[in-house]
C-alpha positions as CSV (number, residue, x, y, z in Angstrom):
1,M,-28.4,-0.6,-1.8
2,A,-25.2,-2.2,-3.0
3,T,-21.8,-1.7,-1.3
4,V,-18.5,-3.5,-1.1
5,K,-17.0,-5.1,2.0
6,I,-13.6,-6.5,2.8
7,K,-14.1,-10.2,3.0
8,K,-10.5,-11.2,3.7
9,I,-7.0,-9.7,3.9
10,S,-3.8,-11.7,3.7
11,V,-0.1,-10.8,3.8
12,Y,2.8,-12.5,2.2
13,H,6.5,-11.5,2.7
14,P,9.9,-13.0,2.0
15,E,11.1,-15.5,4.6
16,K,14.2,-13.6,5.8
17,S,14.0,-10.5,8.0
18,Y,16.9,-8.1,8.4
19,S,17.6,-5.9,11.4
20,N,19.2,-2.5,11.1
21,Q,22.5,-4.0,12.3
22,D,22.3,-6.8,9.7
23,L,22.2,-4.2,6.9
24,V,25.1,-2.1,8.1
25,E,27.5,-5.0,8.9
26,G,30.8,-4.1,7.4
27,I,29.8,-0.6,6.3
28,E,31.9,2.3,7.6
29,N,29.9,4.7,9.8
30,G,27.0,2.3,9.6
31,H,25.8,3.7,13.0
32,K,24.7,6.9,11.2
33,L,22.4,4.9,8.9
34,V,21.0,3.0,11.8
35,G,20.3,6.3,13.6
36,A,18.5,7.6,10.5
37,W,16.4,4.4,10.2
38,E,15.6,4.4,13.9
39,A,14.5,8.1,13.7
40,V,11.7,7.2,11.3
41,G,10.7,4.0,13.3
42,K,12.4,1.3,11.3
43,E,13.9,-1.7,13.1
44,R,13.5,-4.7,10.8
45,R,12.3,-5.4,7.2
46,Y,11.9,-8.3,4.8
47,K,13.9,-8.4,1.6
48,A,13.2,-10.4,-1.5
49,D,16.0,-12.8,-2.6
50,E,17.3,-13.2,-6.1
51,H,14.4,-15.6,-7.0
52,E,11.7,-13.2,-5.8
53,N,10.2,-10.0,-7.2
54,T,7.0,-7.9,-7.1
55,L,5.1,-10.4,-9.2
56,T,6.1,-13.5,-7.3
57,L,5.2,-11.9,-4.0
58,A,1.8,-10.8,-5.5
59,I,1.0,-14.4,-6.7
60,E,1.9,-15.8,-3.3
61,A,-0.4,-13.2,-1.6
62,A,-3.2,-13.9,-4.1
63,Q,-3.0,-17.7,-3.5
64,K,-2.9,-17.2,0.2
65,V,-6.0,-15.0,0.4
66,L,-8.0,-17.3,-1.8
67,A,-7.1,-20.3,0.3
68,E,-7.9,-18.4,3.6
69,S,-11.2,-17.1,2.3
70,G,-12.4,-20.3,0.6
71,I,-12.8,-18.4,-2.7
72,A,-11.6,-20.2,-5.9
73,G,-9.7,-18.3,-8.6
74,S,-12.5,-19.0,-10.9
75,D,-14.9,-17.1,-8.6
76,V,-13.0,-13.9,-9.0
77,D,-14.5,-11.3,-11.4
78,M,-11.9,-8.6,-11.2
79,I,-8.1,-8.6,-10.5
80,V,-6.1,-5.4,-9.9
81,V,-2.4,-5.3,-9.0
82,S,-1.1,-2.1,-7.5
83,S,2.6,-1.3,-7.4
84,G,5.3,1.2,-8.1
85,T,7.6,-1.6,-9.1
86,H,5.6,-3.8,-11.5
87,E,7.7,-6.6,-12.8
88,Y,6.3,-6.3,-16.3
89,Q,5.0,-3.5,-18.6
90,L,3.9,-6.2,-21.1
91,P,2.0,-8.3,-20.1
92,T,0.3,-6.9,-17.0
93,D,1.2,-8.5,-13.7
94,A,-2.5,-8.9,-13.2
95,A,-2.5,-11.2,-16.3
96,L,0.1,-13.5,-14.7
97,V,-1.8,-13.5,-11.4
98,H,-4.9,-14.5,-13.3
99,Q,-3.0,-17.3,-14.9
100,A,-1.5,-18.5,-11.6
101,I,-4.9,-18.6,-9.8
102,E,-6.6,-20.3,-12.8
103,G,-8.9,-17.4,-13.3
104,K,-12.0,-17.5,-15.5
105,N,-12.3,-15.9,-19.0
106,K,-14.9,-13.4,-17.9
107,C,-12.6,-11.5,-15.6
108,I,-11.5,-7.8,-15.6
109,I,-7.7,-7.5,-15.1
110,Y,-5.4,-4.5,-15.0
111,D,-2.3,-3.1,-13.2
112,Q,-2.5,0.2,-11.3
113,N,0.2,2.5,-10.3
114,T,-0.3,5.6,-8.1
115,N,3.0,4.8,-6.3
116,C,2.7,4.5,-2.5
117,V,-0.9,5.6,-2.3
118,G,-1.8,3.1,-5.0
119,M,-3.6,0.4,-3.0
120,V,-5.8,3.0,-1.2
121,V,-6.7,4.6,-4.6
122,A,-7.2,1.2,-6.2
123,Y,-9.5,0.2,-3.3
124,D,-11.6,3.3,-3.8
125,Q,-11.8,2.9,-7.6
126,V,-12.5,-0.9,-7.5
127,C,-15.2,-0.4,-4.9
128,R,-16.9,2.3,-7.0
129,T,-16.7,0.0,-10.1
130,M,-18.2,-2.9,-8.2
131,I,-21.1,-0.9,-6.8
132,S,-22.1,0.2,-10.3
133,N,-21.5,-3.2,-11.9
134,Q,-23.6,-6.0,-10.5
135,K,-21.8,-8.5,-12.6
136,I,-18.8,-8.2,-10.2
137,K,-19.3,-10.3,-7.1
138,Y,-15.7,-10.8,-6.0
139,A,-12.6,-8.7,-6.7
140,L,-9.0,-9.5,-5.9
141,L,-7.0,-6.4,-5.0
142,I,-3.3,-7.0,-4.6
143,G,-0.5,-4.6,-3.6
144,S,3.1,-5.7,-3.9
145,E,6.4,-3.7,-3.7
146,T,10.1,-4.3,-3.9
147,L,11.2,-0.7,-4.3
148,G,14.4,-1.0,-2.2
149,H,16.1,-3.1,-4.9
150,Y,16.0,-0.2,-7.4
151,Y,17.9,2.5,-5.5
152,R,21.4,3.4,-6.3
153,D,24.1,2.3,-3.9
154,S,24.6,5.9,-2.9
155,D,21.0,6.0,-1.7
156,F,21.4,3.2,0.7
157,I,19.5,5.1,3.4
158,Y,16.3,4.7,1.3
159,E,17.0,1.1,0.5
160,G,17.3,0.5,4.2
161,V,14.0,2.1,5.0
162,A,12.3,0.0,2.4
163,G,10.9,-3.5,2.9
164,D,9.4,-6.0,0.5
165,A,5.9,-7.5,1.0
166,A,2.6,-8.1,-0.7
167,C,-1.0,-7.8,0.5
168,A,-4.1,-9.3,-1.1
169,V,-7.7,-8.4,-0.4
170,I,-10.9,-10.1,-1.4
171,L,-13.6,-7.6,-1.9
172,E,-17.3,-8.7,-2.0
173,R,-20.2,-6.8,-3.5
174,I,-23.2,-7.0,-1.1
175,E,-26.7,-5.6,-1.0
176,D,-26.3,-4.2,2.5
177,D,-25.1,-0.6,3.0
178,S,-24.8,-1.0,6.8
179,V,-21.2,-2.0,6.2
180,G,-18.5,-1.6,3.6
181,F,-17.0,1.2,1.5
182,I,-18.4,4.7,2.2
183,D,-16.5,7.4,0.5
184,S,-13.1,9.0,-0.3
185,E,-11.3,12.3,-0.4
186,Y,-8.1,13.4,-2.3
187,F,-5.4,16.1,-2.3
188,T,-3.0,16.5,-5.2
189,D,-0.1,19.0,-5.7
190,T,2.2,18.2,-8.7
191,S,4.4,21.3,-8.5
192,N,7.5,19.1,-7.8
193,A,6.4,16.0,-9.6
194,L,9.8,15.0,-10.9
195,D,11.6,15.0,-7.6
196,L,11.4,11.2,-7.5
197,K,11.7,9.3,-10.8
198,F,12.0,5.7,-11.8
199,P,13.7,4.9,-14.1
200,A,15.8,8.0,-13.5
201,E,15.8,9.1,-17.2
202,G,12.6,7.4,-18.3
203,L,11.8,3.9,-19.6
204,K,12.9,4.5,-23.2
205,K,16.5,5.2,-22.3
206,A,16.6,2.6,-19.6
207,V,15.7,-0.3,-21.9
208,R,18.2,1.0,-24.5
209,D,21.0,1.0,-22.0
210,Q,21.5,4.7,-22.6
211,G,20.2,6.0,-19.3
212,D,20.1,5.5,-15.6
213,N,17.7,2.7,-14.8
214,K,17.7,3.2,-11.0
215,V,15.6,5.5,-8.8
216,S,16.5,9.2,-8.9
217,V,15.8,11.1,-5.7
218,K,16.3,14.8,-5.5
219,A,18.4,15.8,-2.5
220,D,15.5,17.7,-0.8
221,Y,12.8,15.2,-1.9
222,G,9.8,14.9,0.4
223,V,6.0,14.6,0.4
224,E,5.6,17.1,3.2
225,V,3.2,19.2,1.1
226,A,0.6,16.6,1.7
227,Y,0.8,16.4,5.4
228,P,-0.9,19.7,6.4
229,E,-3.9,18.5,4.3
230,V,-4.4,15.2,6.0
231,K,-6.5,16.7,8.8
232,S,-8.5,18.6,6.2
233,I,-9.4,15.7,3.9
234,I,-10.1,13.3,6.8
235,S,-12.2,15.9,8.6
236,S,-14.1,16.7,5.4
237,L,-14.7,13.0,4.7
238,L,-16.1,12.5,8.2
239,S,-18.2,15.7,8.1
240,D,-19.8,14.7,4.8
241,H,-21.2,11.6,6.5
242,E,-21.9,13.1,9.9
243,I,-19.3,10.9,11.6
244,K,-17.3,12.2,14.5
245,G,-13.7,11.3,15.4
246,E,-14.8,9.3,18.4
247,D,-16.8,7.0,16.0
248,I,-13.6,6.0,14.3
249,S,-12.0,2.8,15.7
250,G,-8.8,2.9,13.7
251,Y,-6.7,4.9,11.3
252,F,-4.5,3.0,8.9
253,V,-2.0,5.3,7.2
254,S,1.3,5.3,5.4
255,Q,4.0,3.5,7.5
256,L,6.8,5.6,6.0
257,N,7.6,7.6,9.2
258,I,6.4,7.1,12.7
259,N,6.8,10.8,13.4
260,V,4.4,11.7,10.7
261,I,1.8,9.3,12.1
262,E,2.2,10.8,15.6
263,N,1.7,14.3,14.1
264,I,-1.4,13.2,12.2
265,A,-2.8,11.7,15.5
266,K,-2.0,15.0,17.2
267,D,-3.6,17.1,14.5
268,L,-6.8,15.0,14.6
269,Q,-6.7,15.0,18.4
270,E,-6.8,11.3,18.4
271,D,-5.2,8.6,20.6
272,M,-2.1,7.0,19.0
273,K,-3.6,3.7,20.0
274,K,-6.0,4.1,17.0
275,F,-3.0,4.2,14.6
276,K,-1.6,0.7,14.0
277,Y,2.1,0.8,13.4
278,I,3.9,-2.1,11.7
279,G,6.7,-0.2,10.0
280,N,9.1,-1.3,12.7
281,Q,8.6,-5.0,11.6
282,Y,8.2,-4.6,7.8
283,G,10.1,-1.5,7.0
284,Y,8.3,0.8,4.5
285,T,6.4,-1.4,2.0
286,G,5.0,1.4,-0.2
287,T,1.6,0.7,-1.7
288,T,0.8,-2.1,0.7
289,S,1.6,-0.4,4.0
290,P,-1.9,0.8,5.2
291,F,-3.5,-2.5,4.3
292,I,-0.8,-4.6,6.1
293,A,-1.4,-2.4,9.1
294,L,-5.2,-3.1,8.8
295,H,-4.5,-6.8,8.4
296,H,-2.6,-6.9,11.7
297,A,-5.2,-4.8,13.5
298,I,-7.9,-7.3,12.5
299,E,-5.7,-10.2,13.5
300,D,-4.9,-8.6,16.9
301,G,-8.5,-7.7,17.6
302,D,-7.9,-3.9,17.5
303,V,-10.8,-3.5,15.1
304,T,-13.7,-5.7,14.2
305,T,-16.9,-6.0,12.1
306,G,-19.0,-2.9,12.3
307,D,-16.2,-0.5,13.1
308,H,-15.7,2.7,11.2
309,I,-12.1,3.1,9.9
310,V,-10.1,5.5,7.8
311,M,-7.2,4.7,5.5
312,W,-4.8,7.3,4.1
313,S,-1.5,7.4,2.2
314,V,0.5,9.6,-0.1
315,G,2.3,8.9,-3.4
316,A,5.1,10.5,-5.3
317,G,4.0,13.3,-7.5
318,V,2.4,14.1,-5.0
319,T,-1.2,12.8,-4.5
320,S,-2.8,11.6,-1.3
321,A,-6.1,9.9,-0.6
322,A,-8.3,9.0,2.4
323,V,-11.1,6.4,2.3
324,L,-13.8,5.9,4.9
325,L,-15.3,2.4,5.4
326,K,-17.2,0.3,7.8
327,L,-15.7,-3.2,8.4
């Protein structure tokens, strides 16, 4: 029976890292911002310079994962780029990644945007497509984000939380269901879907210079509605496959807020050691954050081939997703 395994994960980030103190230098009452960032577990983050954007980071990550996996661009059958800050609407960022890696003509390409949960959702959907389509041997899934650059100056607290990074994954279709993708579970509540908007007044006004082209954040914006459901969807996912909590070697979840991660661990009655946290190094990198955490867990030997893991995140709107897989 066919399934899909993660063959390789690579991470690319801008060269320069900024501490909390770096960001507030010269800002009056900067200590209040530092306190707010520290409260959610943010210490440092990478920031793209004037020559970098979501697309350039995505291309760097794609080239890196191909080099590290020994896979040529012409071997890739499918390219999906996930982001909430795609550089282009036309053409797709995926088209320009395909061009950069010298992809073949018989290749599926598209961009995907489910905001911060996007890469988890894309992983789920790409795996299901690969399982049903034996023509796809290798897929290149990329997440890339530069959201912090699009906030208004008055929303500097959000800009300071955000970090810029890209993560690329080579997925391989195999005829061995003892490892690889297993299943997914979702929760969606769109009752306050417009609390976070980008561009603030929509794309039409933004490109005509008639509207606010920054991020609009409602004063009481939050995705807390999704948090009480995390235990439910993960528990349901495990129960459906007769897997117990003690069988899970790692949970790789949204790196937005360390306190949320601690509460998820508590709700699941799990050890925090199973929850890799890299948000203190990267800031919050949106769509990529669970996969960057997984990359570091693999590099550090926290998880290895044959381990069951769970990935979860939540995106604006809001919608959240959990996926279960065996490395």
